[in-house]
Structures are given as structure tokens and as C-alpha cells.
C-alpha positions in Angstrom: 95.9 130.3 171.4 94.1 132.5 173.8 90.8 131.4 174.7 87.8 133.4 175.7 84.7 132.4 178.3 82.9 131.5 175.9 85.0 129.4 174.1 86.2 127.2 177.1 82.4 126.8 177.3 82.1 125.1 174.3 85.2 123.3 174.7 83.5 121.7 178.0 80.4 121.5 176.6 81.8 119.7 173.7 84.7 117.0 176.1 81.2 116.3 178.2 79.3 114.9 175.1 82.4 112.9 173.9 82.5 111.8 177.5 79.1 111.1 177.6 79.0 108.9 174.5 82.4 107.7 175.0 80.9 105.9 178.3 77.8 105.0 177.5 78.5 103.4 174.1 81.8 102.0 174.7 83.5 104.3 171.9 82.8 107.0 169.5 83.5 109.8 171.2 85.6 111.0 168.5 82.7 111.1 166.7 81.3 113.8 168.4 84.6 115.5 169.2 85.7 115.8 165.3 83.5 118.0 163.8 83.2 120.1 167.0 87.0 120.9 166.8 86.9 121.6 163.5 83.4 123.6 163.6 83.7 125.8 166.8 87.7 125.6 167.0 88.0 126.2 163.7 91.2 123.3 163.6 92.5 122.4 160.2 91.7 118.6 159.2 95.0 117.4 160.4 95.6 118.8 163.2 91.8 118.2 164.2 92.4 114.6 163.8 95.4 114.4 166.0 93.7 116.3 168.6 90.8 114.1 168.9 93.1 111.1 169.2 95.2 112.6 172.1 92.1 114.0 174.1 90.6 110.2 173.4 93.5 108.4 175.2 92.6 109.2 178.1 88.9 109.7 178.0 89.0 106.0 177.1 91.1 105.2 180.0 88.5 106.5 182.2 85.4 104.8 180.7 87.5 101.0 180.5 88.5 101.7 184.0 84.4 102.6 185.1 83.7 99.5 182.9 86.3 97.4 184.6 85.5 98.6 188.0 81.9 96.7 187.5 83.6 94.0 185.8 82.2 94.5 182.6 85.3 93.7 180.9 87.0 90.8 179.7 90.8 91.2 179.2 91.3 87.6 177.3 88.8 89.0 174.5 90.2 92.4 174.3 93.5 91.9 174.1 94.1 90.9 170.4 92.2 94.5 169.6 94.8 95.9 171.8 97.5 95.0 170.1 96.0 95.4 166.6 94.8 99.0 167.5 98.3 99.3 168.8 100.1 98.5 165.5 97.8 100.0 163.5 98.3 103.9 165.5 101.8 103.1 165.0 101.6 102.5 161.4 98.5 105.2 160.8 100.2 108.4 163.7 103.0 109.0 160.8 101.3 108.1 158.0 98.7 110.7 158.7 100.9 113.5 157.2 101.0 112.1 153.7 97.0 111.4 153.6 95.1 114.7 152.1 93.0 116.2 154.9 89.8 116.2 152.2 90.3 111.9 152.2 90.9 111.8 155.7 87.3 113.3 156.3 85.5 111.3 153.6 86.5 107.9 154.8 85.2 108.8 158.3 82.0 110.1 157.2 82.0 106.9 154.9 82.9 104.8 158.5 80.5 106.9 160.8 77.7 106.3 158.1 78.9 102.3 157.8 78.9 101.9 161.9 75.1 103.8 161.4 73.7 101.0 159.1 75.1 98.5 160.7 73.9 99.2 164.0 70.3 99.7 162.6 70.3 96.8 160.8 70.6 94.6 163.5 
């Protein structure tokens, strides 16, 4: 896929927005990235979800390193979540092909709404 200068700028801005969200909030960059991958790049839902996951891995590694260098990470508290996340990723990766894209989008939207409402009510 050939990418023109305007598209490259959009991609860079999308990555920056996603990185800022991820860095400030310790996650959530995919909530910014996914809609922009679908809207600006016109990726189909499955490719947008997969691309978002692929981009988030190094982005999360950078954010985690920054927090770790500032002593902001408890590895003992993170370990069970890392293990669960690995298991969930191994299960969901192959399962992505079997889930209808419309359902993926709706579940993603519900998760965003749930997280937003929960954050506001806290």
C-alpha cells in the first residue's frame, strides 16, 4: 500500500495521540488508535483490531519502561495480570477469525462505555 505525505502525517498524529493516551493513563491507546485505523486508513474491522494490538505492544513496552524507570511499577502486582493477559491473547488471537466483525465493534464500544461510566462514577 502506497502512502502519501498527507496519510503519513495522519498516521504520525494517530500514533502520537495513541501514545499520549497510553502514557498518561497507563493504557487505553488502542481506544484512540482503533477508530482512526478504521476511519482514516479504511482498514476493515479485523485488520484494524489486529493492527491496533500489534502497535500497542511496543507502545506499552515504552510506557512500562518509563514508569519502571520512575519506580512506578509493582512487578508482584502486575505478574498475575501479565499471565492472564498472555493466556487471553493466545486464546483470542486465533478466535478473532471466528467472531463477526460487527460483534467485535459492538463489544469494543460497550467496553469503552463501561470504562467511561465506571471512571466517572468513581
